[in-house]
C-alpha positions in Angstrom: 80.8 93.6 76.6 77.8 93.7 78.9 78.0 89.9 79.5 81.6 90.3 80.6 80.6 92.8 83.4 77.8 90.5 84.6 80.2 87.6 84.8 82.8 89.7 86.7 80.1 90.8 89.1 78.9 87.2 89.7 82.5 86.0 90.1 83.4 88.5 92.9 80.0 88.5 94.8 80.7 85.3 96.9 84.1 86.6 98.0 82.6 89.9 99.0 79.7 88.3 100.9 82.0 85.9 102.8 84.3 88.8 103.7 81.3 90.8 105.0 80.1 87.8 107.0 83.6 87.1 108.4 84.0 90.8 109.4 80.6 90.9 111.1 81.2 87.7 113.1 84.7 88.9 114.2 83.2 92.3 115.2 80.5 90.6 117.2 83.0 88.4 119.0 85.2 91.4 119.9 82.2 93.4 121.1 81.0 90.5 123.3 84.4 90.1 124.8 84.7 93.8 125.6 81.2 93.9 127.2 82.0 90.8 129.2 85.2 92.3 130.5 83.4 95.6 131.4 80.6 93.7 133.3 83.2 91.5 135.1 85.1 94.7 136.1 81.9 96.3 137.4 81.0 93.2 139.4 84.5 92.9 140.9 84.4 96.6 141.9 81.1 96.1 143.6 82.4 93.1 145.5 85.5 94.9 146.5 83.4 97.8 147.8 81.3 95.4 149.9 84.4 93.9 151.5 86.0 97.4 152.0 88.9 96.6 149.7 90.5 99.3 147.5 89.9 99.4 143.8 92.6 97.6 141.7 95.3 99.8 140.3 96.2 99.4 136.6 99.2 97.4 137.4 97.2 94.8 139.4 94.0 94.8 137.2 92.9 91.4 136.1 93.3 92.3 132.4 97.0 92.9 132.9 98.5 89.5 133.6 102.2 89.4 134.3 104.2 87.3 131.8 105.2 83.9 133.2 108.9 83.2 133.6 110.6 81.2 131.0 111.5 77.6 132.1 115.2 76.9 132.5 117.0 75.6 129.5 117.7 71.9 129.8 120.6 70.1 128.2 120.3 67.2 125.9 119.7 63.9 127.7 120.1 60.5 126.3 122.6 57.7 125.9 125.5 57.8 123.5 126.3 54.4 122.1 
């Protein structure tokens, strides 16, 4: 019975380790993105202050991009023979 538990542990170990690795890489990417956005926002606010412009409102903030309009639907084109 002891051999069964050792085999089970060795079977699940690679999956758990890869899961932990994936989680940590994804967490690092998200943290880096959040930090980059914060620094960009600080730089933009400093530049706006130098130029005497008002701070951006939440509706016009660079993070909030308006959705692009959908292109018009086109009919089928082609020759009928």
